[in-house]
C-alpha positions, 0 to 999 in steps of 0.5 A: 943401707937404703936410708932415704927411699924416696931420692931412689924415685923416679919423680924424686925432685933433687936440691941440685941439679946435675949436668943440666945448668943450660937447660935450666938457665933457658928455661928460667930465662922464658918465666922470668917475665913471671917476676914483673907480672908478664906473661912468658911465651910457652915453653918446649921440653924435647927430648927422649925417655930418661933425659931429665925433662920432667925433673929440670921443670919441676926443679926450674917451677920450685925454685922460681917459687921460691923468688915468688911464692904467688906462683902456682905449679900445675902438674898434669902427666897426659898419658893419664889425663889425655882429655880435655875433660881431665886436664881442666880438672886436673889443673883445677886440683892443682890449684884446689879449685877442684872442689865440687866438681864431679864427672857430668860437670861440663867442660865449659864450665870448667874453663870458666872456673879456671878462668876466675883464677886469675889472684894469681900465676899458674904454670901449668906443666903438660909433660907427654904432651903428645899423649893428648887425644884432643889440643882444645884444652891447649886452647882454653889455656893459651885463651886465660892470660894468667895461664903460662904452659910448659909442655913436655915431649919427646919430639916436637914435628911428631907434637905439631903434627897432631895439632890443628891449625888452632893450636899450632899458630898461638904455640909456634913463637914456644921456647925450644929447651932440647935436651940430648942423651946423658954420657956415661960420666954424667950419668955416673955423676947423677947416680952419685948425687943420689946414692949419696944421699939415699945409701950408706956411706961406701955402699956402693963403689965408682966403679961400680955407678960407671957399670950402672951408668954404661948398662942405661944408655943414656937413660936416668930412669934406668940407671935410678932403678938399677941403682935402686933394686941392687940396694934392695937385693944387697938388703934383703940379702943382708949385704953391706955394701952391693956387691957386682953379683946383685949389680949385675942381676938388678939389670935385668930387673929394674928395665921389666920393672920399669917395662911393665910399669909403662906397659900398666900405663898405656891407655885401653887404645894402646894397650889393644895395639901392645897386645895386637902386636904381642899376639901376632909377634911381628905384624904390619901395619894394615892388619894391625889397623883391622885387628885392633878395629876388631878389639874395640868399639869405637875405634880411634882414626889410622892417624890417631893410631900412628901416633900411639904407636910413634909413642910406643917406639919412645918408650922401647916397647915396640920396635917399627922395622923397615921403613913405610910400605915394607914396614912391619912393628914387632916387641923390644926383645928384653934380651937384646935391650940389656945386651946394648 
């Protein structure tokens, strides 16, 4: 049934994109100076999760590199690489210059090594850039004339609020590419493209793909995850096609798998916050911060904790109930999420 499982992976980049042509064109125009030895302004891709920001960034850069093979691309997921050292190391690794770098290597030495890669232009995709614990790496990249950053985040206001004045002033002029949620028709078309490449012909119907798209509520991660889960379930059962029962069972399975993966990817201090909320059931910020401080040796500032909580809200792990003084946090109920 599954002929190419790679196509049903979340990080798969298609050879053609569906329903994101305006966004591709704007990002392409922004990066166009690279084709004539120029340096583009920073590019920002903003939007909720599952709307194709990472896919479009990688797709657009792949097309650019076909036109100008000298351009090198480094991808950094700031959810995992959230310090200056880790960002610089991942970029060096992406351009094959990380040999003999160790944990004890000074950060300034990493920067110096990156500054010596100026024989060819580098585009750095900083995914989940609002997860950075320190913005010094952004200042580093701005100082390097051969490095062009593409920054991916959920919301502009929250991202810029996390910048210090030095970084904010230097990145203010960048191009903004904004992504909205997919409509049901759009997401169904994306799923049809994936199904055509990943599955045997006739395995899933157009009506079933619309059901998946509707259940995913505009989140392509969820839609692709449901299709993958349904195909695997049907395959295990020895079925020739995806049945409606297999599809129905796959919807909560896919959401649970995405949630589990996201929780496992939380950095240490975010995971402590998540566990405190889980233990409490529902908790107000003051109590949450106090309990968090009891559980860690070197607590982060309240501002950093608010950023962590905001990020977990974006990823549907927790929800904020009420406003300001009356606000409480609790985990998102998976049953409620499935019913939406």
